[in-house]
N, C-alpha and C positions, 0 to 999 in steps of 0.2 A: 095796205093802209097804215097810215102813221098812228101811234098811240097818243094819247093826250100829253104824256111826259115829253114825248118828242117833239110836238107841236110848240109846247110851252118853252122848250130850250131854243127852237128855232126862232120863235117870235122874240124871246129874251134878247138873243144874239142881235137881232135886227134892232131892237131898242137900245142896246148899248151902242151900236154904231150911230144911230140917229142922235143919240144923246152927246156923243162925242162931236158929231158934226155941227151941233148947235153952239159948241163953245168957241170962241175967237181963235185960240190956239189949238182947237180940237184936241184937248188934253183934259183928263178929269180923274179923280181917284174914286176907287171902289166904293167908299163910304158915300160919296155924293151921287154915284150911279144908282145905288140901292133903293132911294126914295122914288126914282123915276119908274122903276119896275113895278114898286108898290102902287104907283099911281094907274098902273095897267092891270091890277089885279093880281100881279105876280108877286108872292110874298116868300120869298126865300132868303138864306142867311147869307152871310158874307163868303163863306167857305164855298158854297154852291156857286155865287156869283164869281169867285176866284176861278174855279174850274171853268166856267164858261168863257171866261176872259183868256185863260191859258189857251182853250180851243181855238178862239178867235185869232190869238197869237200864232198858233201852229198854221192856220190857215192864211196868214199873212195880211189879215184884216187889220190888225193893230199891233202897236209894240207895247210892252210893259217894263215898268221898272218897279222894283220892290222898294217901299219906303215905309219901313217898320211893319206895321200889321196891314197895311193896304197896299194894293197895286195901283199904280198910275198908268193908264193907258192913255195912247195917242193913237188917233186914226191915221192909216197908212193910205197910200194911193190905191192900193187894191181894195181896200175898205170903201173908200170913196166912190170907187168904179161901180161897187156893188150897188151902193146907195143911188147912184146915177142911172143904174140899169143897164151899164156899158157891159157888164160881165155878171154872172151869176155864181155865187160861191154856194156850192150844194151844202145844206145844213143850216143855212141861213135864210129865214123868210124873205121872199121877195118883196122889195117895197111896192108900193102902190104907184101906178102910173101917175106922173103930174096932173093934176086936176081931177083925178079919178076917185 
């Protein structure tokens, strides 16, 4: 059974991917992603988010560029396939089925 911290990480990772997918160029920086996590009741600092974003990069779900004190993330094809339920990336919450 997963603990609450693991469930929060998995949900946060999905929120990050969904937030990127909503952008026209599928790119956003970490300071603009933090408020979206807060909207879902996940209140963590930038360092915690950066750790999760780096994890997502290691899984191939996004790419990162360091820009000063923020990370700029871009959704990858792998990340898009997870959102579209074509593949499942272990450690990221599965998105709901369309219309579900």
